[in-house]
C-alpha positions in Angstrom: -50.5 -4.7 27.3 -51.3 -2.7 24.4 -52.7 -5.6 23.1 -54.1 -6.4 25.9 -56.1 -2.9 25.5 -56.6 -3.5 21.5 -57.9 -7.0 22.4 -60.4 -6.2 24.8 -61.6 -2.9 22.6 -61.6 -5.1 19.5 -64.1 -7.3 21.0 -66.4 -4.5 22.5 -66.6 -2.7 19.6 -70.3 -4.4 18.8 -70.8 -2.8 21.5 -69.7 0.3 20.9 -71.4 3.5 19.2 -70.1 3.8 15.5 -68.6 7.4 16.2 -66.4 5.5 18.8 -65.2 2.7 16.8 -64.6 4.7 14.0 -62.2 7.7 15.7 -59.7 4.3 17.0 -56.3 4.5 16.1 -54.2 1.1 16.3 -50.7 2.5 15.7 -47.4 0.8 15.3 -44.5 2.2 13.0 -40.7 0.5 13.7 -38.4 3.6 12.5 -34.5 3.9 11.9 -33.9 7.2 13.5 -30.7 9.2 15.6 -30.5 9.8 18.6 -31.4 12.9 18.7 -34.3 11.9 16.2 -35.6 9.5 18.9 -36.1 12.2 21.4 -37.4 14.6 19.8 -40.5 11.5 18.9 -40.7 11.2 22.6 -41.5 15.0 23.1 -43.6 15.5 20.4 -45.6 12.8 21.5 -46.0 14.1 24.8 -46.5 17.9 23.7 -49.7 16.5 21.4 -51.7 14.3 25.1 -50.6 17.1 27.6 -52.9 19.9 25.8 -55.7 17.3 27.2 -54.3 16.6 30.2 -54.5 20.0 31.4 -58.1 20.5 30.8 -61.3 19.7 32.5 -63.2 16.5 31.4 -65.6 18.1 28.4 -69.1 17.3 27.7 -70.4 14.3 25.7 -66.6 13.3 26.3 -65.4 9.9 27.5 -62.3 8.2 28.9 -59.9 7.4 26.5 -56.3 6.1 26.8 -53.7 6.8 24.4 -50.1 4.9 24.9 -46.4 5.9 23.5 -44.4 3.6 23.8 -41.2 4.9 21.9 -37.9 2.6 23.2 -34.6 1.1 20.3 -35.4 -2.0 19.3 -33.0 -4.7 21.0 -30.1 -5.2 19.2 -29.9 -8.4 16.9 -26.6 -8.7 16.4 -23.3 -5.5 16.6 -23.7 -3.0 14.7 -21.3 -2.1 12.3 -18.1 -0.4 13.7 -15.4 2.1 12.1 -13.1 0.1 10.4 -10.2 -0.9 12.4 -7.0 0.5 12.1 
């Protein structure tokens, strides 16, 4: 889904006003996180968008899709555990 949205925006790019094209951000990161950091990242991203969800529509605004996907990657192989006694 995120790829389809990026492709749609990129295809329409020339028709978009320059300031809207320049404001677009496509960001992807693979991070090594502890479970606590993993939870915090999700909470912090939700907090960023929360203030914008509660307000009325400002003049000159457009609907903008902000997507956050914070999921653990599937393990390709088991991670080493503690040494066996």
